[in-house]
Every structure is written in structure tokens, then in C-alpha cells.
C-alpha positions in Angstrom: -50.3 -116.4 150.8 -48.6 -119.6 151.9 -45.7 -120.5 151.8 -44.6 -116.9 151.6 -46.9 -115.2 154.2 -49.7 -116.8 156.2 -51.2 -117.3 159.6 -50.0 -120.5 161.3 -50.5 -122.0 164.8 -51.8 -119.6 167.4 -52.7 -117.2 164.6 -49.1 -116.1 164.3 -47.8 -114.8 161.0 -45.1 -117.0 159.4 -43.7 -118.1 156.1 -40.7 -117.5 153.8 -41.0 -113.7 153.6 -41.7 -113.4 157.3 -38.5 -115.3 158.2 -36.5 -113.4 155.7 -37.8 -110.0 156.9 -37.2 -110.8 160.5 -33.6 -111.8 159.8 -33.0 -108.8 157.6 -34.3 -106.5 160.4 -32.1 -108.2 162.9 -29.0 -107.7 160.8 -29.7 -104.0 160.1 -30.9 -103.2 163.6 -34.5 -102.5 162.8 -37.6 -103.7 164.6 -39.8 -106.1 162.5 -43.5 -105.0 162.4 -45.9 -107.0 160.2 -48.8 -105.0 158.8 -51.6 -106.7 156.9 -53.0 -104.6 154.1 -55.4 -104.7 151.2 -53.1 -105.7 148.4 -55.1 -103.8 145.8 -54.3 -100.6 147.8 -50.6 -101.4 148.4 -49.3 -98.3 146.6 -51.4 -95.9 148.7 -50.1 -97.6 151.9 -46.5 -97.3 150.6 -46.8 -93.6 149.5 -48.5 -92.6 152.7 -45.7 -94.1 154.8 -48.1 -96.5 156.6 -45.7 -99.3 155.5 -42.0 -99.0 154.7 -42.0 -101.6 152.0 -44.0 -104.3 150.2 -42.7 -107.7 151.1 -45.0 -110.5 150.0 -43.9 -112.7 147.0 -43.9 -109.5 144.9 -42.8 -110.0 141.3 -40.3 -107.4 140.0 -40.7 -108.2 136.3 -42.5 -105.4 134.4 -42.5 -103.2 137.6 -38.9 -102.3 137.7 -39.6 -98.6 137.2 -42.6 -98.4 139.6 -40.6 -98.8 142.8 -37.2 -98.8 144.4 -36.3 -102.5 144.6 -33.8 -104.6 146.5 -31.8 -107.2 144.8 -34.1 -110.2 144.0 -34.0 -112.9 146.7 -35.9 -115.6 144.9 -37.1 -116.6 141.4 -40.6 -118.1 141.0 -42.4 -119.7 138.1 -45.8 -118.5 137.3 -47.7 -121.6 136.3 -51.2 -122.9 135.3 -53.0 -125.6 137.3 -55.8 -127.8 136.0 -57.8 -130.7 137.5 -56.3 -134.1 136.8 -59.4 -135.1 134.8 -58.9 -132.1 132.5 -57.9 -132.6 128.9 -55.7 -129.5 129.0 -52.1 -130.5 128.8 -50.3 -127.4 127.4 -50.7 -123.6 127.4 -52.0 -123.5 123.8 -55.1 -125.5 124.9 -56.2 -122.7 127.1 -57.6 -121.0 124.0 -61.2 -120.0 124.7 -61.1 -121.3 128.2 -61.9 -119.7 131.6 -59.1 -118.9 134.0 -59.0 -117.9 137.6 -56.3 -115.7 139.0 -55.7 -113.5 142.1 -56.3 -109.8 141.6 -53.3 -107.5 141.2 -50.9 -110.4 140.3 -48.6 -111.1 137.4 -50.9 -113.9 136.0 -53.9 -111.5 136.0 -51.8 -109.0 134.0 -50.5 -111.7 131.6 -54.0 -113.2 130.8 -55.7 -109.8 130.6 -53.0 -108.1 128.5 -51.7 -111.1 126.5 -48.2 -109.9 127.5 -46.8 -113.5 126.9 -47.2 -114.5 123.2 -47.3 -118.2 124.3 -50.5 -117.6 126.3 -53.5 -117.8 124.0 -56.6 -115.7 124.1 -58.9 -117.1 126.8 -62.7 -116.7 127.1 -62.8 -115.1 130.5 -60.5 -114.2 133.4 -62.0 -114.3 136.9 -60.0 -112.3 139.5 -60.4 -113.4 143.2 -58.9 -112.1 146.4 -57.6 -115.4 147.9 -55.9 -118.5 146.6 -58.6 -120.6 148.3 -61.2 -118.9 146.1 -59.4 -119.7 142.8 -59.2 -123.4 143.7 -62.8 -123.4 144.8 -63.8 -122.0 141.3 -61.6 -124.7 139.7 -63.0 -127.5 141.9 -66.6 -126.6 141.1 -66.0 -126.3 137.4 -66.6 -122.6 137.2 -63.2 -122.2 135.5 -61.0 -124.6 133.5 -57.7 -123.5 135.0 -56.1 -121.3 137.6 -52.7 -119.5 137.7 -50.2 -118.1 140.2 -46.8 -118.6 141.8 -45.9 -122.3 141.6 -44.8 -122.5 145.3 -48.1 -121.0 146.5 -50.2 -123.2 144.3 -48.4 -126.4 145.2 -48.5 -125.6 148.9 -52.2 -125.1 148.7 -52.8 -128.3 146.7 -51.2 -130.4 149.4 -54.2 -129.7 151.7 -57.0 -130.3 149.1 -59.0 -133.5 148.7 -59.2 -133.0 144.9 -56.4 -133.9 142.6 -54.7 -131.3 140.4 -51.7 -131.0 138.1 -49.3 -128.2 137.0 -48.8 -127.6 133.3 -45.1 -128.0 132.3 -44.9 -124.7 130.5 -44.7 -121.6 132.8 -46.4 -118.4 131.8 -43.5 -116.4 133.3 -40.4 -116.7 135.5 -40.4 -113.9 137.9 -37.8 -112.3 140.1 -39.1 -111.8 143.6 -37.9 -108.7 145.6 -38.8 -106.1 148.2 -40.4 -102.9 146.9 -40.1 -99.4 148.4 -41.6 -96.1 147.2 -39.7 -94.4 144.4 -39.3 -91.3 146.6 -38.5 -93.4 149.7 -35.5 -93.9 151.9 -32.7 -95.0 149.5 -30.4 -95.7 152.4 -32.9 -98.2 153.9 -33.3 -99.8 150.5 -29.6 -100.2 150.3 -29.4 -101.7 153.8 -32.1 -104.2 153.1 -30.7 -105.2 149.8 -27.2 -105.6 151.1 -28.5 -107.8 154.0 -30.4 -110.0 151.5 -27.2 -110.4 149.3 -25.3 -111.3 152.5 -27.9 -113.8 153.4 -27.8 -115.4 149.9 -24.1 -115.6 150.1 -24.0 -117.2 153.5 -26.7 -119.7 152.7 -29.5 -118.2 154.9 -31.9 -117.5 152.1 -31.5 -121.1 150.7 -32.0 -122.6 154.1 -35.2 -120.7 154.6 -36.5 -121.5 151.1 -35.8 -125.2 151.5 -38.0 -125.3 154.6 -41.0 -124.5 152.5 -40.3 -125.6 148.9 -38.2 -128.1 147.0 -38.6 -126.6 143.6 -35.6 -124.2 143.1 -36.0 -122.1 139.9 -33.5 -120.1 137.9 -34.4 -117.1 135.8 -33.2 -118.8 132.6 -36.2 -121.0 132.8 
């Protein structure tokens, strides 16, 4: 899920969240171990103790009571992307259209549940596992638009031959944090959260974010 988490050169895991997690672990004296999971089954991994936390561009909004959270370390716009030859220029024009999203994400929830009054009723919502699949569906005309984290969509668009554009209106502005099981280790949550706050204050978080994205967002948007 570039630029947050993805396999780079030599098939090594890298990205915003990987760099942040490694630095947090260094500061709190923990060993960083990356474990790839099926995101749809994330809660079972967390509750069983197979992973200590969920750290992968995870939106806190609407899930505040589902987990123990760190302080948010980033804010991300959830946006809609269309092809440049599309006549869709604003959210209201998605009425009756087909939209592709990634499963278990905030855009999926918004389009299925109409939790944002600015998002109209669409004809169909298609949920895919990977971001490459939602762009493939858009490229081939199976859907009229796709939706997700702005940074992830823009990062993916850079490597595509087709031309796309992002609608100006976001469907949500989400706080991004690290999630732990509600009955988990509260001391560990506190350590990770304090380290992230320290890293925000000393500029480490901004330095890492700027390596991957040039679109800073504030929650007021």
C-alpha cells in the first residue's frame, strides 16, 4: 500500500509506516518485526496476539472505540479519482455511478453506508483487495471512479500510462494512527504513542512524510 507500506528493491518492505515503526522501536528498545496479514482478518490477528499492533495507514475516524490507539501521526484525505476524460467533476455527480474501493477501508464504509451526506447514492460499489485492481477497473471502464487515501492513489498514478485526476472535494479527512487490541498492553501503547509525539515534535515524522508525499493535510480540511 505505497507509499505507506510496500515491497521495494530486493523485495524488502519499505514505506512511511515502515520507517516510522522502525524508528519507534529503536526509541523504545523493541525489535521491529514486520508481519504481512490478510487485512480483512486483522482483528483476529490482533486478538490472538499474532501481531502486537496494526500499523498500515489505518484510519482512526469512526473506530475510536474499537481499539486502543496511539496519538495520530498523520492526517490523510480520502478522495475520489476519475479518468481525465470523465465528465465527473464533483462528488454530487457520482449519483448513480459505479465506484471501486479497497475492502475494509474507510471509502468502502462511506459509499456503502452513506456516512457522509455529501456523498450521493451510487449505483454499485465494487470492493477489491489491491489498489492496482481498483485502477484496472477504472482504466477498463468497469467503474466510473475509485476512492482511497490520496497519498496512496497519487503514488500509484505516477506509474500508470493512463491519465487520471483527483476530485477537489474529499469524502473524508482521516486521522492515521496505530491500533492495539482493547485488552492489550496499555503500557506498550503509551510507549509507542509517546515516541510518536516525540518524533512529531523533533521533526522526524515530517521528515519521513516529505520523502514520500508533498501534500500535507490538516484535520480542519
